[in-house]
N, C-alpha and C positions, 0 to 999 in steps of 0.2 A: 373450201367451196361452201357457198351459202345458197339458201333458197328463200323466196319471198312469195307468200300466198296472195294471189289475185283471183278473186271469183272462183275459188276452189281449184285453181291450177297453181302448182308449185313451180315457180320460175327460178331456174338455177343461174348463178352468176358469181362473179368476183366483184368486190366494190369498185375496183379501178375501171370496170366496164360500164358502170352506171352513169349516164349523162343526165339523169333526171327522170327517166322513165318510170321508176318505182315511186317517185314522189309527185311532182307537178304533172307528169305525163298521165297520171291516173285521172286527171280532171276530164280527159276525153269521155269517160263513161257517163258521168252525169250530164255533160254538155251535149253529147250526141243523143242521149235519151230525151232531153228537153227539146232538141231540134227535130226529133222523130226520124233520125237518120240511122239506117242500118244497111248492111250489104251482104249479099250472098258470098261474094269473093272479095276479100279485103287484102290490102298490101300495106305493110309497114316498111317504109324506106328509112335509111339511117338507123337500123333497128337496134344495134347493140344486142343485149340478151332478149330483146323483144318483150319487155314488160308491157308496153302499150298494146301490141297486137294480141298477146295472150289474154290480157284483161278484157279486150273486146270480145274475143272468142268465148271466154268464160261467162261473160255477161249476156251472151246471146245476141250481141250487136252484129256479129258476122258469123257465117256458117263455115267458111273455109278461109285459111290464112296463108299468105305468102310473105316471107320476110327476107330482107337482104341487108348485108353490111359489108363494108370494105375490110373489116378486121376479122381474120379467120378465127381468132380466139373467141370472139363474140358468137360466131355461128356454131362453134363447138359446144357452147353452153345452150344454144337453141336446140341442138341435137339432143343434149341431155334432157332438156325439158320435154321435148317431144317423146322421147323414149320412156321416161319415168311416168309421164301422164297418159301414155298410150294414145297419142294424138297423130299417129302416122297417117291416118286416113284424112285428116283435116288440115295438116300443116305441111307446107313445103318451104324450102329455104335455099339460099345460095350465098357464097362469098361473091360480092359484086361491087364494083365501083359504080354507084348509082344503079342504073338499069342495064348495064352492059351484059350481065349474065342472067338476067331475068328472061324467061322464055318469051319469044316473040309473039306466040299465040295467046299469052296470058291476057285476060280481059277482066279488069277490076271495076267494081262499082263503088268502092270506098277505099281511099288512100289516106293514110295518116303518117305522121313522122315528126321527129324532134331533131331537126337539122342543126348544124353548128349555128350559133346565134350572133357571131361577130365577124365583121368584114376586115378587121385588122387585129394586131396582137396587143392592143391596148388593154384587153380584158385580162391578160396574164398577171397583171399586178394584183388583181382581186381573186382570180379563179385558179391560178397556178400556171407554171411555165414549162413543165416537163413535156416530152413529146406526145404523151397520151392526152394531156390536158389540151394541147394545141390541136391535136387531131379531132377531139370532141367539140372544141369551141370555135375553131377558126374556119371561116369560109372566105378566103382571100378575095376581096372585091366582089363578093357574091357570085363567084364563078360556079360553085356547086348549085346554088339556087337557079341560076340561069340555065345550066345544063339539065337540071331536073325538070323545070317547067317546059323547056323546049322538047323534052322527050316523053313526058308522062302521058300526053294526050293519046299517043299511039297504043297505049296499054289500057285504055279506059273504055268502058261501055258508054253508050249515049246516056246523058244525064247523070253520069257518075260524079261523085263528090271527092274533092281533095281538100284536106284540112291539115295544115301544118301549124305547130306551136312555135311561136317566136318570142323574143325577149325585148321589151322596150328599152332596156339598157343598151342594147346593141343595134337596134333597127327601128324603123318606123314603117307602118304599112305602105307608105308611099314608095319605099324601096322596092317592093315586090309587085305592086299593082301593074306597072308597065310590063313586067315579065309575064304576068298572067294574061294581060290583054294581047300581047304579041304572040302568045301561044294559042290564040283562038279559044281561050277559056273565059268564062264569065265570072267576075267577082260577085259572090253572093253576100258576104258579110264579113265584118271584123268582130270577133267575139271576145269579150273581156270576161274573165271568170268572176263570179260573184262569191259571196262568202259561204253559200251552200255548197258550191263546187269545191271550195277549199276545205270545208268541213268533211266532205266525203273522203278526201285524201288523208286528212288528219286522223280520222277514225280508222282508215285502212292501216296507217302507220302504227296506231295504237294496238290494233288487233294483231299485228305481226309481233309486237313486243309481247303481247299476251301469249301467243301461240308458241313463240320460239325463244323467249328470254331464259337464260340460265339462272336468273335471279328470281326466287320465289316472290320476293317483295315487289319487284317491278312487275312481274306477271299478275300479282294480286291487284296492284294499283291500276294496271291497265284494264283488268276485267271490271273493276268498279267504275272506271270512267266510261266504259262502253255501255253501261247500264243507265247512265244519267241522261236526262232530257237534253236535246240538242243545244238549247240555250246555255245550259251549264257547261257542256263540252266546249262550246265557243268561248265562254268566259275563261275556262282553263287554258285553252289554246292561246288566247290573246294575252293571258297573264304570263305564261311560261315560254311561249314560242312565238312571240310577236314578230321578231326579226325575220324568222323563217317564213311565216305566213305573209308578211309584208312583201317579201321577195317574190312570192307566187303571184301577188297582185300585179306585178310588173310584166307578167306574161300576157300574150294575146294569141288568138287562134285565127288564122286567115283562111277563109273558106272560099274556094273556087269550084266551078262546075263545068263539065263538058257541055258545050252548046249543042 
């Protein structure tokens, strides 16, 4: 069992359950702060161990959090995170196929999520082909997205925001805009991360190396990097982790709102 610190909350997980929430999913924090978006009641769909939701809670972007995932094992780790961080009063959860087991009277003002990014199995050559890889990556013919957008409005407060992270390797915003419009939602914007958003995530990854590495040398190097000016940290990131950072630039956030 592992844990990953996001905004003073230790999120418990197993690596096989991480679909990107503890890496690129952390860009939600700087992006939502720049947009001035927060919510009293937030919901993370497709949550896995809920790295995104817990990071928003820890950052003060939401006051209360609901998370759901179809995988019972992921929700078992959510329970651990809630218990060990004493968040019982702020966090609720359910094993749920999308919104099926989410309480009908729940009303959210901010919904986030990292859904499967591909409409067919072509991604398996690059990202893996075991059953869990397919579960995390495949939304056959965008059936899950359609179901999500058709249902989510009933769980939203007026003016509530819905922001999902997508991957340009597997989709184009034009794939989802008709779903948004047909669900009587308003498309607000397509947001592409900038390098400051990526730097935020990179420094978070480095800080977790510093806090939890068994290697004193790695921990020492990480602590030195975190003290450097941002321009130098960017230089290090693009020198040693260019491929990883370039992959994060392929992501985009599609923002819709309840009319």
